[in-house]
MIMARMI-534499 format. One line per 3 residues: their letters; for each residue x, y, z of N, C-alpha, C. Coordinates in steps of 0.05 Angstrom, whole numbers. Example, Ala and Ser with C-alpha at 12.3 -4.5 7.8 and 13.67 -1.06 7.14 Angstrom:
BEGIN
AS) 264/-114/156/246/-90/156/264/-66/156 ~ 257/-45/142/273/-21/143/258/1/157;
//
This chain:
BEGIN
MYL) 312/270/205/319/257/230/296/239/240 ~ 272/252/242/249/237/252/241/215/232 ~ 243/221/206/236/201/186/254/176/188;
MLV) 280/181/194/298/158/197/290/141/221 ~ 283/155/243/275/140/267/250/124/262 ~ 231/136/248/206/121/242/212/97/224;
DVV) 230/101/205/237/79/187/249/56/202 ~ 267/62/221/280/41/237/260/27/255 ~ 242/42/267/221/30/284/203/11/268;
IRY) 195/21/244/177/4/228/191/-22/219 ~ 217/-19/211/232/-44/203/235/-62/227 ~ 239/-51/251/242/-68/275/216/-83/281;
IFD) 194/-69/278/168/-82/283/163/-103/263 ~ 169/-98/237/165/-119/217/182/-143/222 ~ 207/-138/232/225/-161/238/213/-177/260;
LNN) 202/-164/281/189/-179/303/166/-195/293 ~ 150/-183/275/127/-198/264/136/-222/248 ~ 157/-219/232/167/-241/216/177/-264/234;
IGL) 191/-257/256/201/-277/274/177/-291/288 ~ 157/-276/296/133/-288/309/119/-307/290 ~ 116/-298/265/102/-315/245/117/-341/240;
SRI) 144/-339/238/160/-363/233/159/-382/256 ~ 158/-371/281/156/-388/304/129/-402/305 ~ 108/-388/299/81/-400/298/80/-422/276;
GNK) 92/-416/253/93/-435/232/108/-460/240 ~ 130/-457/255/145/-480/264/129/-497/284 ~ 114/-484/301/97/-498/320/76/-514/306;
VAD) 63/-502/286/42/-515/270/55/-539/255 ~ 79/-535/244/92/-557/230/98/-580/249 ~ 106/-574/274/112/-595/293/86/-610/300;
LN) 64/-596/302/38/-609/309/30/-628/286 ~ 35/-619/262/28/-636/239/49/-658/236;
//
């Protein structure tokens, strides 16, 4: 039970990080 919750939280955090990185990459691409 707890392992499943931890897995979901970790995946959610990684998804947020991926979205943040892609947004930063888009901003850098716009500047260039």
